[in-house]
C-alpha positions in Angstrom: -18.2 -4.4 20.3 -15.2 -3.3 18.1 -16.9 -4.8 15.1 -20.3 -3.2 15.9 -18.6 0.2 16.5 -16.3 0.3 13.5 -19.1 -1.2 11.2 -21.3 2.0 12.3 -18.5 4.4 11.9 -17.3 3.4 8.3 -20.9 3.6 7.2 -21.4 7.0 8.6 -18.2 8.9 7.3 -19.8 12.2 6.2 -19.6 12.7 2.6 -18.3 9.0 2.2 -20.2 6.5 0.3 -19.3 3.1 1.6 -20.0 -0.2 -0.1 -19.1 -3.8 1.1 -18.6 -6.3 -1.8 -18.8 -9.8 -0.8 -19.7 -11.7 -4.0 -18.0 -15.0 -2.6 -20.5 -14.9 0.3 -17.5 -15.0 2.8 -18.9 -15.6 6.3 -15.5 -15.8 8.2 -16.7 -19.0 9.9 -13.4 -20.8 9.0 -10.1 -19.1 10.1 -7.8 -17.6 7.7 -4.9 -15.1 7.2 -6.5 -12.2 5.8 -4.3 -10.0 3.8 -5.4 -6.4 3.0 -3.8 -3.6 1.1 -2.7 -0.5 3.4 -3.5 3.0 2.3 -5.0 4.9 5.2 -6.0 4.6 8.8 -9.2 3.8 7.6 -8.0 0.3 6.6 -8.2 -1.0 10.0 -11.6 0.3 10.6 -12.6 -1.4 7.2 -11.2 -4.7 8.4 -12.3 -4.8 11.9 -15.8 -4.3 10.7 -15.9 -7.4 8.9 -16.4 -9.8 11.7 -15.9 -9.8 15.6 -13.3 -12.8 15.4 -10.4 -11.0 13.8 -7.1 -10.3 15.4 -4.7 -7.8 13.7 -0.9 -7.8 13.8 0.3 -4.2 14.1 3.4 -2.3 13.8 5.2 -1.0 17.0 4.2 2.6 16.9 0.4 1.4 17.1 1.2 0.2 20.8 2.3 3.6 21.7 -0.7 5.5 20.3 -3.1 6.5 23.1 -6.1 5.5 21.2 -5.1 2.5 19.0 -2.7 1.4 21.9 -5.8 1.0 24.3 -8.0 -0.8 21.7 -5.5 -3.2 20.5 -4.5 -4.5 24.1 -8.1 -5.0 24.8 -8.5 -7.1 21.7 -5.4 -9.4 21.9 -3.8 -7.9 18.9 0.1 -8.5 18.5 3.1 -6.4 17.4 4.6 -7.9 14.4 8.0 -7.0 15.6 7.8 -9.9 17.9 8.2 -12.2 14.9 6.2 -15.6 14.5 8.4 -17.6 17.0 7.3 -15.3 20.0 3.6 -15.5 19.2 3.3 -19.0 17.6 1.4 -20.5 20.3 -0.8 -17.5 21.0 -1.6 -17.2 17.3 -2.4 -20.9 17.1 -4.7 -20.8 20.1 -6.5 -17.9 18.6 -7.1 -20.0 15.2 -8.3 -23.0 17.2 -10.8 -20.6 18.8 -11.8 -19.6 15.6 -10.1 -16.3 14.9 -8.6 -15.2 11.7 -5.4 -13.1 11.7 -5.5 -9.7 9.9 -2.0 -8.9 8.3 -1.2 -5.9 6.1 1.6 -7.2 4.1 3.0 -4.3 2.8 3.9 -3.2 6.3 3.4 0.5 5.7 0.6 2.6 4.3 0.9 3.6 0.6 0.9 7.3 -0.1 -0.3 7.0 -3.7 -2.9 4.4 -3.2 -0.9 1.8 -5.1 0.0 -1.7 -3.8 3.8 -1.6 -2.3 5.9 -4.8 -2.3 4.5 -7.3 -0.1 6.5 -8.8 2.6 6.4 -12.7 3.0 5.7 -12.9 6.6 1.8 -13.2 6.2 2.4 -15.9 3.8 4.7 -17.9 6.0 2.2 -17.5 8.8 -0.7 -19.1 6.8 1.6 -21.8 5.8 2.8 -22.4 9.5 -0.7 -22.3 10.6 -2.3 -24.2 7.9 -4.9 -22.0 7.1 -6.3 -20.3 4.0 -5.3 -16.9 2.7 -8.3 -14.7 2.5 -7.5 -11.5 0.2 -9.6 -8.1 1.2 -9.4 -5.4 -1.3 -9.4 -1.8 0.1 -10.4 0.9 -2.5 -10.7 4.8 -2.1 -9.4 4.7 1.6 -6.1 6.6 0.3 -8.2 9.5 -1.3 -10.7 9.7 1.9 -7.9 10.0 4.3 -4.6 10.2 2.7 -1.2 8.7 4.7 -0.2 11.9 5.9 -3.5 13.7 6.7 -6.1 13.4 9.4 -8.8 15.4 7.7 -11.6 13.1 5.9 -12.4 14.0 2.2 -15.8 13.4 0.6 -15.2 10.2 -1.7 -16.0 6.6 -2.2 -15.0 3.8 0.0 -15.1 0.0 -1.1 -14.1 -2.9 0.5 -14.2 -6.4 -1.6 -13.6 -9.6 -0.2 -11.8 -11.9 -2.4 -12.0 -15.6 -3.0 -9.9 -17.6 -0.3 -6.8 -19.2 -1.5 -7.2 -22.8 0.1 -4.2 -23.9 2.3 -3.4 -27.0 0.6 -2.8 -25.2 -2.7 0.3 -23.1 -1.3 1.5 -25.7 1.4 4.8 -26.7 -0.4 5.4 -23.4 -2.4 8.2 -21.0 -1.3 7.0 -18.2 0.6 8.6 -15.8 -1.9 7.2 -17.3 -4.8 3.7 -17.4 -3.0 4.3 -13.5 -2.0 5.0 -12.8 -5.7 1.8 -14.6 -6.9 -0.3 -13.0 -4.4 1.0 -9.7 -5.3 0.2 -10.3 -9.0 -3.5 -11.3 -7.8 
């Protein structure tokens, strides 16, 4: 239901042209840790529309929000502040049930639309769960709905699904080095 609603909403924002680029023909059948850049509140909508079997790791403030809080509790999302250890079994269970886990490794929305420093937690999570990393690039969200604004602007919004990074290629890589490599990518 959330996937359908967000897909409809993002495709019908007045004055905004939307395009989903999936040149790699990703079908989301195999669980992964999905990493996406973070520019706007629209990023959540842009990722939730990709597949119904996604779980988002969120910041604590989202749990206190009257709208987002209701949605994320229903959808089995988890706060990142709990840390991996507290959620390890739940996340492992979700992956075993075919869910992918979405993480915004910047930790906060960028004000300028550039990619901020990535935190290593998403990459450690992928290693510990033994799943691929699936990059998703969101372009234009910082213009359509900037970080400190709740007014939508006319513009273009693109979501591009990148090529999976196979779990076996980074299983033994230091998480800091992996974080740096993915940031460069």
